[in-house]
C-alpha positions in Angstrom: 4.2 28.5 7.5 4.8 25.6 5.5 6.3 22.5 6.6 7.9 22.2 3.5 10.0 25.2 3.3 11.6 24.3 6.4 15.3 24.2 6.3 16.7 21.0 7.8 20.5 20.9 8.7 22.4 17.7 9.0 25.9 18.3 10.7 27.2 21.1 8.9 24.5 20.9 5.7 22.1 22.8 5.4 18.7 22.3 3.0 17.3 25.1 2.0 14.2 23.0 2.1 12.1 19.4 2.8 11.4 18.6 -1.0 14.2 15.8 -2.1 14.3 14.3 -5.8 15.2 10.8 -4.9 17.1 8.6 -6.7 16.0 7.1 -10.3 18.1 5.2 -12.5 18.1 6.6 -16.3 20.7 4.8 -18.5 22.2 7.9 -19.0 25.5 6.6 -18.2 28.1 5.5 -21.5 28.4 1.9 -21.2 30.8 1.4 -19.5 29.7 4.0 -16.6 31.2 7.0 -17.4 29.5 10.5 -16.9 27.7 11.8 -20.7 26.6 15.5 -21.3 22.9 13.7 -21.4 23.7 12.3 -17.7 24.4 15.8 -16.6 21.8 18.0 -18.2 19.1 15.4 -16.8 20.2 16.9 -13.7 20.2 20.5 -14.8 16.7 20.0 -15.5 15.4 17.8 -12.6 17.0 19.4 -9.9 15.5 23.0 -9.4 14.4 24.3 -6.3 14.5 21.1 -4.4 16.6 20.9 -0.5 18.5 18.0 -1.9 19.0 15.8 -5.1 20.6 11.9 -4.7 21.5 10.6 -7.6 21.1 7.4 -9.7 23.1 4.5 -8.1 27.2 4.4 -8.7 28.4 0.6 -9.0 31.9 0.4 -6.2 32.9 -2.6 -8.4 32.1 -3.5 -11.9 30.8 -6.9 -10.9 28.7 -4.9 -8.8 26.8 -3.1 -12.4 23.5 -3.5 -12.0 22.9 -2.9 -16.1 24.2 -0.8 -18.8 24.0 2.6 -18.4 24.2 2.9 -15.3 26.8 5.3 -13.4 30.5 4.5 -12.1 31.8 5.5 -9.1 34.6 2.7 -8.9 37.5 4.9 -10.4 39.1 7.8 -10.3 38.6 7.8 -14.3 35.4 9.3 -13.2 36.0 11.6 -11.1 36.0 14.8 -13.2 32.7 13.3 -14.2 31.0 12.8 -11.1 32.3 16.6 -10.8 30.2 17.8 -13.8 27.6 16.1 -11.7 27.9 17.9 -8.5 28.5 21.2 -10.0 25.5 21.2 -11.9 23.1 20.0 -8.8 24.5 23.0 -7.1 24.5 25.5 -9.7 20.3 24.5 -9.1 20.3 25.2 -5.8 19.8 22.1 -4.5 22.2 20.2 -1.7 23.7 16.2 -3.1 24.7 13.0 -2.9 25.9 10.0 -4.4 23.9 7.2 -4.2 26.7 3.7 -4.1 25.5 0.6 -4.8 26.6 -2.8 -5.7 23.7 -5.0 -7.6 25.5 -8.5 -5.9 22.6 -11.1 -6.8 20.4 -8.7 -9.2 23.4 -8.5 -12.1 24.8 -11.4 -14.4 27.8 -12.4 -15.7 27.1 -11.0 -19.6 26.8 -7.6 -18.1 28.9 -7.2 -15.2 31.6 -9.4 -16.8 32.2 -12.0 -13.7 29.8 -14.1 -12.4 27.4 -12.7 -9.8 28.8 -13.2 -6.0 25.9 -12.2 -3.0 25.5 -13.4 1.2 24.0 -16.7 0.1 24.4 -18.7 -3.4 20.4 -18.1 -3.9 18.8 -17.1 -6.7 17.7 -13.1 -6.4 13.6 -13.3 -5.8 13.5 -10.1 -8.1 14.9 -11.9 -11.2 13.2 -14.9 -13.3 16.0 -15.8 -14.7 19.8 -15.1 -14.2 23.5 -16.5 -12.8 22.7 -18.6 -9.5 25.9 -16.2 -7.4 28.2 -17.7 -5.9 28.9 -17.0 -1.7 30.8 -14.2 -0.9 33.7 -15.6 1.6 36.0 -13.0 3.7 37.9 -11.7 1.5 35.5 -10.5 -0.8 33.4 -9.5 1.8 36.3 -7.0 2.5 37.4 -6.2 -0.8 33.3 -4.9 -1.2 33.6 -2.9 1.9 37.1 -1.3 0.4 34.8 -0.3 -2.4 32.1 1.1 -0.9 35.2 3.4 1.3 36.5 4.2 -1.7 33.4 5.3 -3.7 32.2 7.2 -0.6 36.1 9.6 -0.8 35.8 9.7 -4.6 32.2 11.4 -4.2 33.2 14.0 -1.5 36.0 14.4 -3.7 34.1 15.2 -6.6 31.7 17.7 -4.3 28.7 15.6 -3.5 27.6 17.1 -0.2 27.2 13.6 1.3 26.6 10.2 0.3 24.2 7.3 0.8 24.3 3.5 0.8 22.1 1.6 -1.0 20.8 -1.1 1.3 17.2 -1.1 -1.0 15.0 -3.1 -3.8 17.1 -6.5 -3.2 20.8 -4.7 -3.9 23.8 -6.6 -2.2 23.5 -4.6 1.2 19.3 -5.4 0.9 20.4 -9.4 0.4 22.6 -9.3 3.6 19.8 -7.8 5.7 16.7 -10.0 4.4 16.3 -13.7 5.3 15.3 -13.5 2.0 18.6 -14.2 0.5 20.9 -14.5 3.6 21.3 -17.7 5.1 24.7 -17.5 6.4 25.6 -19.5 9.4 28.2 -17.3 10.0 28.4 -13.7 12.1 27.0 -12.5 8.9 23.5 -14.5 9.6 21.0 -15.3 11.2 19.4 -13.1 13.7 19.1 -9.3 12.4 21.7 -8.9 14.8 23.9 -10.7 12.3 22.1 -9.9 9.1 23.1 -5.9 9.1 26.5 -6.6 10.7 28.3 -5.7 7.2 26.1 -2.8 7.0 27.1 -1.4 9.9 31.1 -2.1 9.2 30.9 -0.6 6.1 28.9 2.5 7.5 32.1 2.7 9.8 34.4 2.5 7.9 32.8 5.2 5.5 32.7 7.9 8.4 36.6 7.1 9.4 37.2 8.1 6.1 35.0 10.7 5.3 35.1 12.0 8.7 32.9 12.9 11.6 31.0 16.3 9.8 30.3 13.7 6.9 27.0 13.1 6.1 26.1 9.5 5.3 22.2 8.2 4.2 21.5 4.8 4.0 18.1 3.7 1.7 16.9 1.0 3.6 14.3 -1.5 2.6 12.6 -1.3 5.8 10.0 -4.2 5.5 10.0 -7.1 2.6 6.4 -7.5 2.0 6.9 -11.3 1.1 5.8 -14.5 3.6 9.3 -15.2 5.5 11.2 -11.6 4.9 12.0 -8.2 6.6 9.1 -7.3 8.9 8.7 -4.0 9.7 9.7 -4.2 13.0 12.7 -6.1 12.3 13.7 -3.3 9.7 13.1 -0.3 11.9 15.4 -2.3 14.6 18.3 -2.2 11.4 17.3 1.7 11.1 18.4 2.3 14.5 21.7 -0.2 14.3 22.6 1.9 11.5 22.4 5.4 13.1 23.9 3.7 16.2 27.3 2.9 13.2 27.6 6.0 12.1 23.6 7.1 9.7 22.7 10.3 9.7 19.5 10.3 7.4 17.6 6.8 7.1 15.8 6.9 3.5 12.4 4.7 3.8 12.0 2.1 0.5 10.2 -1.5 0.5 9.9 -4.4 -1.0 12.8 -7.1 -1.9 12.7 -5.6 -5.4 10.0 -3.3 -7.4 8.0 -6.7 -8.8 7.4 -7.3 -5.7 4.7 -5.2 -5.1 3.6 -3.3 -1.5 0.4 -5.6 0.3 -3.0 -4.4 0.6 -3.7 -1.0 2.4 -0.9 0.6 1.3 -1.8 2.9 -1.3 -1.9 6.7 -1.9 0.3 9.9 -1.2 3.3 8.4 0.7 2.0 4.4 0.9 5.2 3.6 2.5 4.4 6.3 6.0 3.6 3.0 8.0 7.2 2.2 7.3 8.9 5.8 7.7 6.7 6.2 10.7 8.0 3.2 12.4 11.6 3.8 11.8 10.8 7.6 13.3 9.9 5.7 16.1 13.3 4.3 17.2 16.1 6.8 15.2 16.6 10.5 16.1 17.3 11.1 12.4 16.2 12.0 10.0 13.5 9.9 7.7 13.2 10.5 4.5 9.8 9.0 2.8 9.5 8.5 -1.1 6.1 6.6 -2.7 3.4 7.7 -4.8 3.5 11.1 -4.1 2.4 13.8 -6.6 0.9 16.6 -4.8 2.0 19.6 -2.8 -0.6 18.9 -0.3 0.0 15.7 0.5 3.7 16.5 0.8 3.0 19.2 3.3 0.6 16.5 4.9 2.9 13.8 6.0 5.6 16.7 7.1 2.5 17.8 9.4 2.1 14.4 10.3 4.8 13.8 11.3 5.4 10.5 8.7 9.1 11.5 8.3 11.0 15.0 7.9 11.7 15.0 4.4 9.7 14.1 1.2 11.1 12.5 -2.2 9.4 13.4 -5.0 10.6 11.0 -7.7 7.9 10.0 -11.3 6.2 13.4 -10.7 9.1 15.5 -11.3 10.8 13.1 -14.0 7.6 14.2 -15.9 7.5 17.9 -14.8 11.0 19.5 -14.4 8.8 22.3 -13.0 7.3 20.6 -10.3 9.2 21.2 -7.4 9.1 24.6 -8.2 5.6 25.2 -8.6 5.0 23.4 -5.3 7.6 25.7 -3.1 5.7 28.6 -4.5 1.9 27.9 -3.7 3.6 26.5 -0.2 5.0 30.1 0.0 1.8 31.6 -0.8 -1.0 29.9 1.4 -2.3 32.3 4.2 -0.2 31.6 7.5 
């Protein structure tokens, strides 16, 4: 029997197979972040047959908007629209999670309407130019924590089966984690324990708000691939600390922004598997691996090898809506 076809349970949530559509920004929301029919239609097309669909990131505060056309989870006015997305994914036979984000220094006043705020007043390495952010004070951090909690509560009310915190790719929560952007001298800086503390506090706040059985995922930038940045060892330790705080799944990614590529040796199908293996060695919750996977046979091999518990397939499904259906059917026809 194919490992891809194996179901997986996370609390009361049961995934029918191990294939996942990872978060991919579509820019199909309205300029202010409202759900459009085009956005719903995209998920109708892409979610067929998958065990899990994780939506594109939704901003939790207008000041944390990453770009125009980004989905919003920042107000109740979008609750009905979020429900339309959740129902569309469920109708396609997949479970669904809403990814929540704050761009931090990966935005500008021209986009968000406010001067960016970040863990430290440092330019984001992902950006070649942009506004220098202000350092978040404790009051600002409390507002961000409350916004993530409110966004997660909306996701649950809208019918999503889980939520995911975006702590990768140089967004705010990743900025706290990375020594490239966190130079704070208070409790939330310095050692890895300090840099991961704000993420832990948000995870605990979500757990309190959502209840003990509602799944909380974290998309984790498990290595920066930059000298002086987060190491693989620190990324795996951060994953363990986040699981202690209530995370039920670690969605592994890497690189402090898409412009910063993985070093040589990280290539091929599942090229981030060294990160997922390091994380799996430290945690006992499911680990999701995404990165360059375009063939069902490669996904199956990564599962068999124990590189991950779930496999994310992004660009292949974006290019071909029936990729997952064909992959699953091919696995069903494999000889035992």
